N, C-alpha and C positions, 0 to 999 in steps of 0.2 A: 547521815550519808555524806560522803565526800565526792565532789565533782572533780574529775580530772581527765587527762588525755593520755592515750597509749600510742606508742610508735611515733616518736618525735626525734628529728635529727637536728644537730647543732653544728657550729663551725668546727667542732672537733672532728667531724667527717665531712659530709657534703651538704650540710645545711647552710642557709644564708644568715641565720640568726645566732647570736652568741647566747650563752646561758643567761646573762643578765637581761638581754632583750626578750628571751623566752619567758623568763619569770615575770617580767612586767606585763607582757601580752596576755599570758594565761591568768594572771591575777585579775586583770581587767575583765576577763571573760568569766570570772567567778570560780575559777579552778583552785583547788587546794593541793593538787599533786600533778606531776607529769612523769611518766615513765619514758625516759630517754632511751633511744635504741640506736646509737651511732654505730657505723659500720666497723666491724672488728678489724678488717684489713687496713684501716687507717691508723692503727695504734701499734706502738711498741710498749713493753712493760712500764717504762717511766711515764709515758703519756697516759696510760690507764690510771696510774696513781694520781696524776694531775687532774684527770677527769673526775675521779671519785672525790678528790679533795675539794675541787671547785663546787661540785654538787652539794657537799656538806656545808661549805661556807654560805651558799645561797639558800639553804634550807633553814626553816625556823618553825615556830608554832603555828604559823598561818599558811605556809607553803612548803611543799616537799618535792625535791628532785630525787628520783630513783634511777641511778645510773645502771644501764644495761647495754647489751651489745646485740647487733644484728649480724648473723653469720651467713656468708655466701657459700652455697654448696654446689655440687655438680648439677647439671641440667638447669642452671640459673635459678635454683631453688634458694629461697631465703628463709632463715629460721630466726625468730626473735628469741632471745634468752632473757626474759623479764627477771631482773634481779641478778643476772649472771654477767660477770665481767672478766672471765678467764679467757685468755687468748688460746686458740686451739690450732693444732697442726694437721687438721684433717678437713676435707670437704665432703666427706661421706655424711649424708643427712642423718642416718640412724646413729652414727657415732657422735654427731653434734648433739642430737637430742639426749642421748645417754649422758654426755658430759655436762650438759646444762642441768639435768636432774641430779647428778652427783654433787653439783655445786649448790643445790637447793633452789635453783631458779625454775621458771615456768617456761616450757618450750612451746612455741607457737609457730606454725608454718604460716609465713606471711604471703598475702596476695598470690595464692597458688595459681599458676596458669592452667587452663582447662586441659591442656594436652598432657599434663603429668598427673592427673587425678588417679588414673589406674595404677601408676607407679607408686603413688603415696599409699593407696589402698593395699598394696602388697607388702608394706613395711612390716618387719617383725617387731620393731620398736616404734610404737606410735607416740606422737607428741601429746602434750597436755591440752592443746587446742589448735584451732584453725582460725585464721583471721578471715572472718566471714564477710566483713565489709571494710574495704580500704578505699578511702575517698580519693586517693591519688590515682589508683589503678582502675577502680570500678566507677568512678565519678561520684559527684555529690548528690545525685538525684535518686539513685537506687543501687542496692547491692545486687550481686549476681546470685540468683536463686540456686544455680548449680553448685556454688560453694557451700551453701547451707545443706544441699543434698549430700555433698561429700562428707560434711561433718556428721550428718545423721547416719550415713553409711558406716563411718568409722566408729560411731558410738555403739554399734552392735557388738564390736569387739572390745571397746574400752568405754564403758558407760559414763565414766567421769569426765570425758572430754567436753570442752566448752567452746563456744563461739566468741571471738574477740572482735572489737570494733576499733580500728586504728586510723589515725589521720595520715600517717606516713608524711608528716610535715617536713618539707625542705625549704620552701620559698616563702618570701614575705607575703605575696598576694595569693597564696594557695588557700583553698577551702579548708577551714579549720573549725567546723561546727558539729563534728561528730565527737561526742564525749562519752565518758564512762562514769556512772554513778556507783560508788562502792559503799557497801554497808559494813562498817567496822567501827569499833569504839574509839580508836585513837589514830591520830595522823602520824604514823611511823611506817617505815619501809616494811617492817615485819608484819604489821597489821594489814596494810594495803595488799601486800603480796599474798598473805594468807587468805584474805577475802577473795582475791582473784582466783586462787587455787581452788577454793571451795565452790566458786560460782556465785558468791554473794555480791552480785553486781548486775547492772543492766546497761546496755548502750542507749544513748538518747541523741536524737537528731530532730530538732524542731519538736513536733508533737509526737513523733514516733518513739516508742519504748521497746527496745530490742532485747529479748531474753538471753541470759548467759548460756542456756542449753541449746540455743539456735532453733527452737521449735516455733516456726512462724505460722500465723493463721493463713489459711489457704487464700483468702482474698488479698492479703498483703503480698504473698508470693506472686499471684497473678498480676498485681499492680507493678511489682518489680520487673516481671517479665516484659510487660509492655514498655515500661520506661527504659529498660536496658536495650530493647530492640530499637527504639527511637534514638537513644543516645548513640548506639552503634552506627546507625545510618548517618547521624550528624558528624561523628568522628571520621567516617569514611569520606564524606563530602569535604570535610576540613582538610584531610590529607591530600585529596585530589587538588583542591584549590591551592594549597601550599606548594605542591609539586609543580602546578601550572605557573604560579608566580615565579618560582625559582627558574623555570625554563625560559619564561618571558624576560626575566631580568637580563639575560644575555643579548636580547634583541631590541631592547628599548633604551632610550637615554636615561640618565640618572634622575632627573626631576620627576618624570612620570612614574619611574620605578618607586621613588619615595612615596608618592601619593598612593600607589597601589598597596604598598605595605601598610599604610594607615588604614586602608579599607579592609584588608584581610588580616 
C-alpha cells in the first residue's frame, strides 16, 4: 500500500507551497505520492512542460509527483483530470470529461455545490468519480452526506464510479490530514492511476477508513449529518462576526481595531 494525497495545488497556480516544499512536507507525513492538480487556466503550453519536468526531477523511488490539472467549467464547476495535463479550449463540463478520458486521465468532479447536483445528474457523459470529501470546502470534521448520495445516485447509471478524498491544499496552515491509501505493486504514475481507476484504494482520516465506492455505514452518515449541521452554524456565526468587525473598523480607532482582529 502507498499513502498519498489527491488534489494539491502548488505555486504553479494559486498554492503557497513550491514543489520542493510540498515534497518535503508530504514525505514527513509518510506519503509516497501526491497527485498535483494545479489550475489549468494558470498555464500556457511551455509552462505545462516546465510543470511536468519539475515533477519528474523531484520524483524518485521513494516519492512520486503525478502532474495533473483542475479545469474550471461553467456554473463554477471544477473537474480534476488526474493524470491529465492537456490544456482545453472549452468550459463545457461534459466536453472536459470526455477530453480527460481521451488523454487517459481520470475525471473527478471536485467539491460539487449542492445547487448543481441535479444538473450533474442530467449529464450524458458522466465522470469517473465525485470528490466526496474535500477538506477545504466541506471542513476537516465531516464530509457532506449529500455528496455521497449524489455519487450513489450516479452509480446507478455508471456502476464503476468512485468517491475520491481530496485535500484541495492551497495554504501552509491548511488542514492536510485526509489521505488516500492505494493498493498497487509499484510506485509509478501508471500503477497509481490504474489503481485509482479500478477503485483499489481507500481514504483515511484519523481512524476513519473511507471506501472507494462511497458506500458509507448508516451510523457514519448520521454522524456526518450532525457534524455538518454544527459546522454550518459555526461558519455562519464566523461570517457574521467577520462582517461586524469590518463594519466596526470604520468607527473605532486603529489600536482597538487591531486588538479586535486578534480576538476574531
